[in-house]
Wavefront OBJ file of the C-alpha trace (Angstrom):
o trace
v -9.415 -0.892 -22.862
v -8.233 -1.681 -19.372
v -10.685 -3.546 -17.182
v -10.091 -4.296 -13.518
v -12.139 -6.757 -11.475
v -11.699 -6.971 -7.711
v -12.926 -9.848 -5.562
v -12.413 -11.505 -2.205
v -14.004 -9.019 0.153
v -16.452 -9.912 2.858
v -17.323 -9.706 6.535
v -14.598 -10.707 8.969
v -14.086 -10.372 12.707
v -11.346 -8.151 14.120
v -8.044 -9.998 13.965
v -9.166 -12.040 10.989
v -7.770 -12.290 7.483
v -8.907 -11.874 3.902
v -7.183 -12.127 0.558
v -8.292 -9.781 -2.179
v -7.710 -10.442 -5.863
v -7.563 -8.066 -8.795
v -7.660 -9.419 -12.319
v -6.694 -7.081 -15.132
v -7.426 -7.287 -18.841
v -6.577 -5.042 -21.760
v -2.961 -4.480 -20.719
v 0.343 -6.318 -20.848
v 0.062 -6.977 -17.149
v 3.694 -7.824 -16.482
v 4.885 -4.419 -17.650
v 2.741 -2.361 -15.284
v 2.768 -1.608 -11.625
v -0.370 -2.347 -9.610
v -1.817 -0.630 -6.594
v -4.491 -1.277 -4.006
v -6.616 1.575 -2.678
v -9.504 1.909 -0.290
v -12.338 4.325 0.268
v -14.743 4.920 3.092
v -18.002 6.716 2.252
v -17.550 10.440 2.636
v -13.774 10.263 2.434
v -11.259 10.278 -0.378
v -9.653 7.191 -1.816
v -6.319 6.373 -0.186
v -3.402 4.271 -1.312
v -2.854 1.046 0.594
v 0.005 -0.648 -1.255
v 1.738 -0.670 -4.618
v 3.948 -3.155 -6.419
v 5.992 -2.200 -9.468
v 6.535 -4.354 -12.532
v 9.916 -5.309 -11.080
v 8.470 -6.192 -7.689
v 9.350 -3.109 -5.657
v 6.721 -2.712 -2.966
v 5.464 0.227 -0.970
v 2.952 0.143 1.885
v 0.988 2.843 3.613
v 2.119 3.159 7.203
v -1.268 2.071 8.529
v -0.954 -1.412 6.960
v 2.745 -2.138 7.347
v 3.290 -5.507 8.967
v -0.325 -6.559 8.427
v -0.965 -6.482 4.657
v 1.050 -8.067 1.854
v 0.761 -7.151 -1.803
v 1.825 -9.608 -4.482
v 1.282 -10.351 -8.130
v 1.070 -13.315 -10.484
v 1.907 -12.134 -13.981
v 0.855 -15.415 -15.581
v -2.632 -14.981 -14.128
v -2.683 -11.198 -14.687
v -3.724 -10.887 -11.072
v -2.630 -8.799 -8.123
v -3.353 -9.835 -4.553
v -3.682 -8.157 -1.205
v -3.328 -10.462 1.777
v -4.813 -8.720 4.792
v -4.076 -10.056 8.268
v -4.812 -8.743 11.747
v -7.724 -6.778 10.378
v -9.105 -3.886 12.385
v -12.530 -2.223 12.283
v -10.874 0.835 10.767
v -9.876 -1.272 7.764
v -13.552 -1.367 6.774
v -13.811 0.152 3.304
v -14.333 -0.587 -0.357
v -11.043 -1.813 -1.768
v -10.021 -1.073 -5.345
v -7.043 -1.904 -7.496
v -5.541 0.087 -10.331
v -2.680 0.242 -12.764
v 0.118 2.536 -11.636
v 2.948 4.061 -13.616
v 6.198 5.749 -12.682
v 7.339 8.179 -11.568
v 4.364 9.054 -9.417
v 2.801 5.584 -9.301
v -0.610 7.205 -9.353
v -3.658 5.260 -10.601
v -4.140 5.539 -14.343
v -7.011 3.233 -15.396
v -10.780 3.399 -15.006
v -11.811 2.183 -11.576
v -13.519 -1.161 -11.185
v -16.447 -1.838 -8.907
v -14.257 -2.573 -5.913
v -14.824 -5.162 -3.222
v -16.342 -4.410 0.178
v -14.362 -5.335 3.275
v -16.192 -5.109 6.591
v -14.374 -5.787 9.846
v -16.823 -6.164 12.686
v -17.643 -8.433 15.588
l 1 2 3 4 5 6 7 8 9 10 11 12 13 14 15 16 17 18 19 20 21 22 23 24 25 26 27 28 29 30 31 32 33 34 35 36 37 38 39 40 41 42 43 44 45 46 47 48 49 50 51 52 53 54 55 56 57 58 59 60 61 62 63 64 65 66 67 68 69 70 71 72 73 74 75 76 77 78 79 80 81 82 83 84 85 86 87 88 89 90 91 92 93 94 95 96 97 98 99 100 101 102 103 104 105 106 107 108 109 110 111 112 113 114 115 116 117 118 119
């Protein structure tokens, strides 16, 4: 069974940085795409960034130039480096396994990690 564990969130001032980590178990990590998502209470979960098994990356327009997704197959971990954070980036961040062609999330959601951007 797939299990996803997110970490690295916290409280940061506007303009600051955080790096989120997502460790996966129960899958052959290197053969799957991974995605980061976020959710604000009362709103739906939105895609932030995805990285395919071959390293093709897609970003949501609202994070382009500020966030970087990466993966370490040996550690079965995906990362989201977040720079130039804005208050509107405040949300719970989740990761998930994604598959072509839609690259939609396919695994049970983890607990997520809270990111709060505030002065």
